[in-house]
Every structure is written in C-alpha cells, then in structure tokens.
N, C-alpha and C positions, 0 to 999 in steps of 0.2 A: 457539848460537850466539847473541848477546845481541844486537838490534835498536839500529841505529846509523842517525844522519841525519848526512852530510855537507855542507856547502854551500859550494859554489864560485859560479864567477861565468865568463861565455864571452861576449863580444860585450855585453855589459849584459844577458847573459841569466841568470837564478838557475837552479841548477843544483843539487838534491837527490838526493844519491847513496845509496839506501838499500839496507841491509843486515840481513838477518835474514826472522824473519818478520810480518808485517804481520797481529797478532789483535787479539779482545777483550781491552783490559787497559790495561796501560803502553805498549805498541807503539803501539797507535789511539789513547791519549793525549798520547804524544809528536809523533804523526803531525799530530795537531787542532790543539796548540799551534807546533808550527812554521810550520803553516800558516796559521792565524791571526794568528801576529805577520809574517808576510811581507805579508799580506793589509793588515794596519793599518798596517805601516811604508810601503807605499804599490807595494810589488813586483807588478808587472803581468805580468812575462813570467817565469813558471815553468815548468820540466819538473822532473819527476821521474824520476831515473834510477832503474829497479828491474831492473835486470840482476843484480844479489845479493839479489833478494827473489825467496826461494825461495815462499813460500807466504801469499796474501792472503785472510782468513774474512772474512764478511759483516761481521761490524764495521768489518774494513781495507778495504772496499767501502765504504761505507756513508760512511766518513772521505772517503776519496777523494773520493766524489760530492759530500759538505756544502764540503771546500774547494774543488773547481771551482766552484758555485753559488756561493757567497761570494765568491769572489773575482772572479767575472764579476760579479755586483752591483757591485764597484766598480771596474768597467773592467778588470778584467786575465782573464788566459788562464792554465789550467795541462794543460798537455801530458803523456802520458805517452812514456817511453823506454824500450826493452831490455825489452819482458815477455817472461818465459818461457812456456814451450812453455802450460800447464797456464795459467798468469795473461792469457795472451790467450783461452784454451778461454772460463776465466770472463769475460770480458769480453762475449764475442760471446754467449753463452746466456744473458748477464742483459742483454743488449743496450744496456748502456755505451758498445760503439763510436759510438754516435748523440751519445753527451754529450762522448769524450775522443778528443783528436787523438790517433791512438798512431804513432811510429817507432820503424824498428829500427835508425837509422842518429843519432848527435848533432847530425854537419854539418847535417842535413837540418829536426833539432826545432830547430835553433838559427835557422836560416835559414829556417824557417816562421813567423816573428816580421818576416820580413823583405817587403813586398810584392815588392819588386825582383828576388828571389833565387829562382831556380831549386830544387824539392825533388822528392824522392821520398818518399809518402807510404807507408804499410804498406798494401797490397791485402789486406784481410779479402776477398776473396771467393778472391784465390790461396789463402790460408791455408787456411781450409774447404773447397776442394776435394782441395786436399792431404791434408787428412786424411783423405777418403772410402776411401782407398787404392784399387787395382787395381780397376776395372771388371772384372766377366765378362763374355767374349761368351758371345754365345747363337745 
C-alpha cells in the first residue's frame, strides 16, 4: 500500500488522513513536508488521523515529534486520532503520550480545540490496564 496523505477541514480544524506505513524514506519525507507546509501557511489546529496508518517506525515517530514541536513554536497544536493498538503501544513505550494528545473519536479531537466544548480524552491508563490481561487469583 502506498503512503498517502489527504487533507480536509472540519470546523476550522485541519485534518490529515494518513494511509499506509509511516517509515524511513519517502513516507517520512512526505509527512515532514506536509507538516512544514501546514506550519508555514499558518495552520495552528491540526489533527493527524492515523486510523489507516498501520505501522510507524522510529523515523516516522521522529517526524511526528519534530512536526509537533515546530508547530508548537509557532503557536500551533498537533493532535493524533484513531491510532491502532500497535501504534498506541509504541506511543506508551516511548512516553510520547506526554507530548501528544491522543483521541479515538474525531469529534472529541475537533472539540479539544474549543475550550467551551466537552471532550472525552483517550485514557492511557485504561488502555494499559486492558493490555495486562486477566489477573491470576492467589
């Protein structure tokens, strides 16, 4: 599957739908370019929808972190949406959940840019508890 990025807007928030594997090479370069262009064009509210991104390698993670920090320096915010189980585990292991706000619902992600709206944040603790499996009785 080729790496693709599609841009759309919802309530003044830019959403990039990512499809494919975010890996070293063309995919990471393309992602970096899109994030730089977004930042340079003044976009300050950006969501990366990773529902169809089935794999992220270390270069892909670095690209996301660089994109988020450079956008933050210009007063913007980059949030992540609909990560699969593997990518959530990767974010937890690398402690990138301290850098990124992660959402499972698109409307919650959009609402998070509006302080007067109620949102349901992704609960990392619940996710981690669910991964441990059943506890043995002693």
